MARMARRO-935271 format. One record per residue (C-alpha): residue in one letter; x, y, z. Coordinates in steps of 0.25 Angstrom, whole numbers, plus 5000, padded with zeros to 4 digits. Example, Ala and Ser with C-alpha at 12.3 -4.5 7.8 and 13.67 -1.06 7.14 Angstrom:
MARMARRO-935271
a504949825031;s505549965029;
This chain:
MARMARRO-935271
m548447494994;g547247594992;k545947554986;p546247524970;t545647604960;a545047584948;t546347594939;d547047494947;y546147394941;a546647414927;p547547284924;p549247284921;l548947184906;t550547214904;a550847134918;a549847014914;t550646874913;v550746824898;w551246684896;s552346674885;d551546574878;v550546674874;p550846754862;e551046914860;p549846934852;n549246854862;r549546924875;s549347074867;r548147044864;t547546984876;i548147124884;d547547214872;f546047144874;f546047164889;e546747314886;r545447314877;q544647274886;a545047394895;l545547314905;a546947414907;s545947544908;p545547594921;v544147554929;a542947624934;a543347704944;d542047644952;c542447494949;l543047484963;r541447514968;k540847394975;d539847334963;f540247414952;y540147314941;s538647294947;r538347454945;l538747454932;i538047364927;l536847414933;s537247534928;l536847464914;l535547404918;e534147484919;v533047404923;d531947404913;s530747324919;v530847224932;e529647134934;r529247014941;g530246894934;r530646984924;i531647114922;t532147194912;c533247284909;l533947384901;v535647374899;s536347464893;v537847394886;k538847504893;p540147514887;a540647474904;v539947334902;i540447304889;n541447174885;y542547194875;f541647164864;g540947284866;g539647184871;l538947204885;h540147124893;g539646994899;g539847024913;a539047134910;v537847054905;a537946934916;a537947064926;i536747114921;a536246974920;e536446954933;l535947094941;v534547084931;s534446924935;i534446954949;a533447074949;c532446974939;a532646894951;r532046994963;t530847004955;v530546854959;v531446814972;a530846844985;e531646954993;d532146865003;k532846784991;e534446814988;l534746794976;f536146714973;l536646714957;g536646554954;e536846554937;l536846664927;g537046614914;m537446714902;s537146704885;y537646774879;l537046794865;s537746924859;a538247074862;a537547184866;p538647294862;k538947424869;n537647534871;a536747424869;e535347394876;l535047274884;t533547234891;v533947134900;d532847044905;a532746954916;s531646854919;v531446764930;v531646604924;r531246544936;s531146584951;g531146464962;r531346464977;n532746464975;v533046484960;t532946614952;v533146614935;i533046724930;a533346734912;v533846864907;e533946914893;f534547034888;k534147084876;m534647224867;r533647314870;e533147354854;t533547224844;s533147144858;q534147054855;l534646944865;v536046954869;y536146894882;t535346774893;a535446754907;r535246674916;a535346694931;t535046584942;f534746664955;y534646584968;n533446624978;m534146604993;p533446675005;m533946785012;a533946715025;k534946595021;l536246705017;
């Protein structure tokens, strides 16, 4: 069997097992939901590339400022990362928060220490629509010998409306112990 291609990942919706106690209208709505989510469409040709999702998220970011204990980035909400309702997908919000938090933590954690994400808490207060521009501010809440905590705020660039918040807790471990 050859290496899979991007089009091999289109799920066979009609092959799904549906229990007989699920009414027909519900079955149809469920299948329709998945089809509208474009799960039956071919996936981007380069999706099999190692770290594809991280590169997709990085393509949304533009670093605005970096200082000790604080980073500000701009984010463009592109069609590739919107959800069914037309807003920035929650997974993309979390991935951006994680990425910006790591960068922020790196401004205060010694180079000889590795960072391990221990917890990522998210609050989805509103939705950033397609083509919106967001300002993402990350700042160090606490940085100690073994733990670093970062707070992240996502705001609409034009109105400064807070749409998402995050808190990331990192454990710092000397590389020599790895």
